[in-house]
N, C-alpha and C positions, 0 to 999 in steps of 0.2 A: 445320588439317590440312594443308594444303599447305606450310604453312611448315616443319612438323615434318618432311615427307616430303622436303624441299629439303635441310633440316639433316641429315637420316640420310644420304641420297644423298651429301654432300660430305663428312661425317665418313668414309663407307665407303671415300671416294677417298682421304683423307688418310691414313687406317689402311692401304690398300693401298700406298700409296706408301712409308710408313714402313716397311712390311716388306719391302719390295723388296729383293732380295739384287744387289750390283753385283758384275761378273764383269770384272774389268779385264785386259784383256791387254798385255803388253809385248813387242814385237817390230816386224819389219819386212814387207815386202811378201809375204814366203812365209805371214806371219799375217794381215795385212787381206783377201789376195786373195780374190775371189768374196764378199766382205763377213763373212769366217769369224766374227769375234766375234758379229756380229748372227745368222749363221746357226746357231751353236752354242747361244748364247743360246735361240732358238727352240726348241732341240729337247729342252733339258732345264729349259724353263721349268716350274715348279710340279713337276719331280720332283729337284731338285737333292738330294742325300744330307744329311740332316739338315736340310732345310729344304724339306719337301714342303709343296706349295702356295704357296710363295713365288714372287711375280715376279721374273726374272731380267733385269737390265738391263746391256746390252753395253757395255763401253769400250774404247778402247786408246791407248795413249802408245807413241810412238816416233818410227822415221823411216825411209824407204828405203834397202835395201842395206846396214845396219850391224848389226852384233854388238850385243846389249843391253848388253856392258860399256861402250861410248863413253859412255854417259849419267855415268859415274864421271870421265870425263877432266876436269881443272881447267877451270874456264870453257865448258863445253858448255852449247851452248844453240841447237844446230840440230834441235830437235825439229821436226817437222812436223804433229804432232797430238798431241793430249789433254793438253798442260799451258797453263796461265794465262801470260800474259807474265811473264818473271824466276824462271817455277816451275820446278823439277826434278822427275825421278821420284821421287827420295825426299822432297822437299817434298810430291809428291801423297798419297803413301803415309802420310808424318806427319799431313797436315791434313785427309784426305779419308777415311782410316781403310777403306779399301776391305777387305770380309770376305775375298775372295777374289783373288788375282795369278795369271795365267797367265804365267808365265816362258817364253819362246821358248830353249828349249836345243838346241843343235843341234852335230850330230856335227861338222862341218868347224871348227866355231868352237872347241870343246875340243879338237880335234886342232891348232889353232894357226893356222889361216886367219883374217886379221883382229887379229893379235894381235903388239904389236911384239916380243914376246918369241920368237914362233913356237911357243910350247909348248902353249899352251891354258891357261896358269895365268892370265892376265887374265881369262876368259871364269870360269871356277872360281871364282875368286876375287871377282869380280864378283855373279856369281849369289849365292853363299854371304853376303855383305852385303846382297844384295835381301832373302833368307830371313830374315836377323836383322832388319831395318828391317818388312818385313811384319809377322813376330809380334810385334814390340816395340808396333805399332798395334794390335794384336788381331785380326789376320788369317791367312790362312792361304797359304804359295805352292802353286801348282800348276805342274808342270814339262810342258812341251809339247815331248815329245822330238821333234825334228824332223830330217829328213835324206834327201834323195831319191837319192843314188848309191846305186852295187851294188857297190863297191869293199870289200876288207878293211880299207882305212884308214876306212870308216866304220861298218863292224862293231866295230871298237876305238873309235870316237867313242861308238857306243853303250854300249859297257862303260864308259868313262869317265862318262858321264851316269849310268848307273845307280849309280856309287860315290858321285858326287858326290850322288845322291839318298838314297844310306843316308848318306852323311856330315851332310847336312842334315834327315835324318829325315823324308823327304818321303810324305806319306801319299798324295798324289792326283798320279800319276806317269803321263800320258795317252802310251801308246807309238805314236806314230805311225809314227814310222820302224822299228820292230822289226816293225809290220805292214805296211809296205809290203816290209820285206825278204821277208817270207812270203810275201807275194802275188808278188814276182818269182819266187821259186823255184817256186812252186806253177801259177803260171798266167803265163807269160813272155809269154804274147800278149794278156796284159790292161794295155790301156794306161793307168797311172795318171796319164801327163802329155801334154800336147798335145804334138803333133810341132814345133811351131812355138815351144815355150817349155821349156826345160829348168830352169827357176827354181823355176817355181809348180807346185803341184797342178793338174794337168787335173780333168775333170769326174769321171772315178771314182776319182781320188787325194783329190780335194775330199770326195766321199761317204763314204771311209773314213776319214779324218780326224773327221768330222762323228760318225760309227758309234764311234769308240774314245774321243770326248768324250763321248758318251751312256753308254759302258759304264761309263766309270770317274766321271764326274761324276753319274749318276744311280744306278749300281751297280746297272744292269738290263740284260737280255739284250736287245739293240737290233734283234733280228731281227724283220722284219715290223714296226718301230716308225719308220722313218724314211719322210719321203715319198720317192717314187720320181722326181717333178718336182720341181727345184730350181733356185733362181736361180744364174746364173754370169756371168762376165766372159768378153768376148772375148779370145782370145789374137792376140799380133801384130797388134793393130790399128794400120793404119799412118795417119799423121795427115792429114787431109783437105788435100786440094790445090787441086782446082777449086772454082771457084764453086759448082757443083752440090753437089759433094761437103760443103764447108762448110755450105750451106745446109741440107742435110738434117742434118748434126750440130747447128747452131744450131735446128733445129726439134725435136728430140731433146730437148735441153738446155732448151728452151724449155715442153716438156711434163712432164720429170722432174720429180716430186715426193718430194722425199727424206723418210724417216722420220727419227726424232729421232736414232737411230744415223748414217744418211748426212748428215744436215744438219752436224755437227761436222767431219766429213773435206773434207779439202783439195778445192777446185773442179775441180783436175785428174783427182781421182778420179771425179768425176763423169761423166767421158766415159764411162768402161766401164759404171757403173751405170745411166746414162743408155739403154743401149741395150737393159736389161730382158730378157737372153736369159735361157732355161731350158735346164735339160740333163732327159734322161730315161733313167734306168737300165731295162733288163729285169728283170725278176724275178730269175730264175735269179743272175744279176752280184750284183744287191742284196743279195740272201741271203746270197750267198758273201761278198761284204766284209763284212756285219753278223755274219757266223760268226766272220771271221777277228779283228775289233774285240773281238767278247766273249771270246773263247778265249784272244788274245793279252794284252788286260786283266787276265783272270782269272790268267794265269800271272805276270805282272807284279805284280800285287796280293800273290800268296804269294810271290813272291820278296823283295819289299821287306819284308813283315811278318817274314820268317825273318830276314831280314839285319839289321833295327833291333830285334833282341829286346834289352830292356834287360839 
């Protein structure tokens, strides 16, 4: 009887692993900051549209500071995480066949920043090629609309990303930048970024992004569904200089026990993870941000559906 029980237990684990849903993110620091793939997987775990009950497993591929278009550069091998030696992003898609791939689509990149042509065409062409590869491998691309700026150029970038989504018949478009723009307009007092860091989401911005992912990937209203206290990384963390500071940092690193997602990331990321900081939003702010995420996501879903009519 005991052997039968053990067999059934391990069989159930194997079945659960077999049914796990990989959510592969492609992007740079604005994607991996605060272990975002890990946190996004947590909030949609068991709730992913069309895969209710499935375990969601996060992964990420890429490097800091780069437009994802660089993965197509001839001989590119400067990945910092997510691929095996000699493996490219397209190889990973072809060989591992992730069911969902979240592409970091950025307003300033589609406007020409980090693009040799200065037009944004390289970004758009690369994203289109990735969409084709993902679908050829049996998966579905997801657009992660990103852009933390407040200018008209940012607004034009959002329109270009929408047009690119229509061109590629994107069903899952997570409108983070659009949600940020609405909060900037309605609540200019609400800091979505940390005052020492204009490159990455701050605590409230991170929460808003999570709410947008929940709204689009779970297709449920996130109001009241997200945890009000959540893990974050420190902003503007200075490098340890004195022996005492180095000793404190070494102690934190020694005590840090990374989970499966964190263990795959470079050791230099563990410095922020090892601080094990958390942020807490008050209930009214959390509900406001969740409401914005839901309404913006529903609006985007409707616009895409109307624009992609066969």
